[in-house]
Phi, psi and omega in degrees: 000317181298315181304311183296324177300315180293320181293326182301330181274002178267349178135168184291320179295318179298317180292314181297315179293318174299324182290319179295318182293319178295322178293317178296321179298319180294318183296313190267338188231296186297322177296317180297315181288320178296319179296314181295322178290340180290346174300333179296334176301322179279306189293309181290319180301312183288325176298318181294321177295325180277002181065026173263069194294327181297339181289335184297315180294324180293314182298320180298315178296320181296320181295316178296324179295320178287325184286335184297308178296328177297322180293325181294316176298318177296320179300319178300315180298319180294330179298337180251021187300316181302313181295320180296316178297321180293321181300327180268011172082021177288160177304123186306316181296316178293317182302315183292320178293317179298325176295318175297318183298312185291332176296330176282352176268349185307316179303328184295335178304313187281356174254330186295318180300305176301327178298315182296324180292316180296314182300316182291326176302316181282318184296322181290350174257017182060026175266074185275328184302312179296326176299314183297311183297315180297319180295316180298314176299316179295324179293318177295321179292326186294328178297312182296319181293318177297314177303316180294315183283323185283312190258309186291318181267353174071028180275352178060222183294334175296326176297322177295323178293317178294328184296333177300315180298314180299320181287320175299319181298317177301313183297309186291328180295315179299316184289321181293323180292319175303311183301322185278339181248347182280131176301333182293338179260011188298321182277341185258336176242107182248015179098175181293143184218141177291343181296340178296336179278357183264155172058034178297324180299322179293322175299318181295327179300327175265330181293319184297305176298328177298317183291321178298318181301318178284320187291318179306319180286309183300316183297322184296321178292316185287325178306330180297317182291320178297320181294328186297339178295343182263358177283158171301143182058059186302329183294316180293314184296314178299319179296311183294318179290326175299317181295318181298311179290328175297318180292317176303314178303320178294307181292337180294338179298334179294300180294332176298320176297314178297321179300313178299321179297315184287325178298317176299309184300309181298314181295322176298314186292314178299318177299328180272001180077036182235072183296333179292321177295325175294321179294317179298314181298324176299312180299320179294318183292332181291322176297313179300319181299316180297314181296317179295321183294321178293315183297313182290321181295325178294315181298321182298316181296320185292326184264007191302326182277350184245340189299323184298332183290342176290341182248335186202151174263357179285119185300324180301317182291317185294318180292322176301312180298323181295329176287326181278332182307319179294332177290320177299317181298316179295318177301321185294323179310320182269323181296330178304306183295322179298318178296314179301313182288335172300324178294325176297317179300316180297317180297329179276346183080026185257036185296331180296320177292317182299323180297319180291321177300308183295324176302313185286321184288309189277320188262321180277337178250304188298305184294317178298322178298315182295317178296322176297312180295320186284319185254328179280311181268002173055045175265359176065216181298329176296321179293322179293324178287331174298320177295323176300316177302314182298315185289331178286330171298315182297314181302315180302314181299316182294316180296319179300315181298315183296321184290316184282335176294330176284000000 
């Protein structure tokens, strides 16, 4: 979010191209790595609950081993981003700028995967405080890094892209150091092991549906920004939709935190053979999810007329954002519960079912609805966000049906 804010004040082209590049990076890379690493929520969580502590370090190493070659493949794709966007008919000026921006983001791929693995390694042991502090330090440092690279060194939007790598590296370095020196990790991290190279296929059987479960949702959001390049006035539409999705990503951290908590709790309890405790925890988290969704949605509505200024000084952009914010608020009411219940699914190890649910809700319902509103009914970015609202309603309903049927 901070990177996009810095780029937004460089001009409409810089913002729209960085938005398209960030979306492409999310679709092709970050969503895949985040999804595959989320299999550790199940593996490490249940192993910790079963008191098989030595397995956590092995699972973490195995995940990093798998994610590294995946990152190499994605890096090659990123190298041709400009040409790929041109092939799909994007605005040539935006496509070339986006290709340049994403090439500066390639190093971040090889840091993002290990970072996700370290975070999940700690979270599944209920070690949330070091993760929170490390993220806080990194976020504050990221503001300084962006300012230095974008303005002081004159790198512009390329500096914002490079700043992501520096911040990811800072975060993973802090967590890696903590794991190696903390007495709390003594039983779960016993050093490098050749056992990490074994049974990789079994890991992939859980990692692939875990990735699909995350990717179907993530792709649907980012595809909205990519599609905005085909709308009239693509620079404005891409900029506004980027800010909208960026805002959704920000507020999504609230249910994401609840989702991580319930995933850990459910996996720990199931690993320890206590299903009743897992059921009670799920009921509690649903109440918290409802309370958070209403509170955040209200906050979104209250700041709707001011939020656009954080990203741009262009009055047209700010006014457009103020019209979309209420739609984001309604969408969040449903997406909040969908995210929380996804944590329950991960804790149970039911990612294959979750992937089918998200495929049907986000891609078979949401994306066609968004494209229909935006291009057939000519509602532009507002129509795309309406489609987002429809698909999150669908996702929430399907996950609820699946949960209660179990």
